[in-house]
C-alpha positions as CSV (number, residue, x, y, z in Angstrom):
1,X,0.0,0.0,0.0
2,X,1.4,3.3,-1.1
3,X,0.5,6.3,1.1
4,X,0.9,9.6,-0.9
5,X,0.5,12.9,0.9
6,X,-0.4,15.7,-1.5
7,X,-0.5,19.1,0.1
8,X,-0.4,22.6,-1.3
9,X,1.7,23.9,1.6
10,X,4.3,21.9,3.5
11,X,3.2,19.6,6.3
12,X,5.1,19.6,9.6
13,X,7.0,16.3,10.0
14,X,4.9,15.4,13.1
15,X,1.6,15.5,11.2
16,X,3.1,13.6,8.2
17,X,4.3,10.8,10.5
18,X,0.9,10.8,12.3
19,X,-1.0,10.6,9.0
20,X,1.1,7.7,7.7
21,X,0.8,5.7,10.9
22,X,-2.9,6.4,11.3
23,X,-3.7,5.3,7.7
24,X,-1.7,2.0,8.2
25,X,-3.4,1.3,11.5
26,X,-6.9,2.1,10.3
27,X,-6.7,-0.1,7.2
28,X,-4.5,-2.9,8.6
29,X,-7.2,-5.5,8.1
30,X,-8.0,-4.5,4.6
31,X,-4.5,-3.4,3.4
32,X,-4.4,-6.2,0.8
33,X,-7.4,-4.6,-1.0
34,X,-5.7,-1.1,-1.2
35,X,-3.1,-0.4,-4.0
36,X,-2.7,3.3,-3.5
37,X,-4.1,5.9,-1.1
38,X,-3.7,9.6,-1.7
39,X,-4.4,12.1,1.1
40,X,-4.8,15.9,0.5
41,X,-5.2,18.5,3.1
42,X,-6.5,22.0,2.4
43,X,-7.7,25.0,4.5
44,X,-10.5,27.4,4.0
45,X,-9.8,31.1,4.8
46,X,-13.4,32.0,5.7
47,X,-14.2,33.7,9.0
48,X,-17.8,32.7,8.8
49,X,-17.2,29.0,8.9
50,X,-16.0,27.1,12.0
51,X,-14.9,24.2,9.9
52,X,-11.6,25.3,8.4
53,X,-9.7,22.2,7.5
54,X,-10.5,19.8,4.8
55,X,-9.2,16.3,4.2
56,X,-9.7,14.5,0.9
57,X,-8.8,10.8,0.5
58,X,-8.6,9.0,-2.8
59,X,-8.2,5.3,-2.6
60,X,-7.4,2.8,-5.4
61,X,-8.2,-0.8,-4.9
62,X,-6.2,-3.7,-6.4
63,X,-8.7,-4.0,-9.3
64,X,-8.3,-0.3,-10.1
65,X,-11.6,1.0,-8.8
66,X,-11.5,4.4,-7.1
67,X,-13.1,5.5,-3.8
68,X,-13.1,9.2,-2.8
69,X,-14.1,10.7,0.5
70,X,-13.9,14.3,1.7
71,X,-14.6,15.7,5.2
72,X,-14.3,19.0,6.9
73,X,-13.4,19.6,10.6
74,X,-11.8,22.1,12.9
75,X,-8.3,20.5,12.6
76,X,-6.5,18.3,10.2
77,X,-6.3,15.3,12.6
78,X,-10.0,15.2,13.2
79,X,-10.8,15.5,9.5
80,X,-8.4,12.6,8.8
81,X,-10.1,10.4,11.4
82,X,-13.5,11.0,10.0
83,X,-12.3,10.3,6.4
84,X,-10.6,7.1,7.5
85,X,-13.7,5.9,9.3
86,X,-15.8,6.4,6.1
87,X,-13.2,4.9,3.9
88,X,-12.9,1.8,6.1
89,X,-16.7,1.3,5.9
90,X,-16.8,1.7,2.1
91,X,-13.9,-0.8,1.6
92,X,-15.5,-3.2,4.0
93,X,-18.8,-3.0,2.2
94,X,-17.0,-3.7,-1.1
95,X,-15.3,-6.7,0.4
96,X,-18.6,-8.1,1.8
97,X,-20.4,-7.6,-1.5
98,X,-17.6,-9.4,-3.3
99,X,-17.9,-12.3,-1.0
100,X,-21.6,-12.5,-1.6
101,X,-21.1,-12.8,-5.3
102,X,-18.0,-14.9,-5.0
103,X,-15.7,-12.7,-7.0
104,X,-14.7,-9.1,-7.5
105,X,-16.4,-7.4,-10.4
106,X,-17.4,-4.0,-11.7
107,X,-20.9,-4.5,-10.3
108,X,-19.7,-4.5,-6.7
109,X,-18.9,-0.8,-6.9
110,X,-22.2,0.3,-8.3
């Protein structure tokens, strides 16, 4: 599983290490299904909104299907946690559907 951090501004080393470790820990049971995961952080400079940090995760499975999730939160760590929770549920749902049909196919992701 390749973890790619794509940010517009530089991440502090502590957050980069936290992100990589958290992704590996969250997906450790389903790591064999994931070929590549790309994480992108961004910030919104609006004073009206309390949610200022966005996290976007793009995941590619071993059969080249893409799953994309985006969440907003007050800080980057919380946005990452919420995205990983949603990604895990979607990958797990895909896995259970594939077991039901006995194989992976394009119909699983519909």
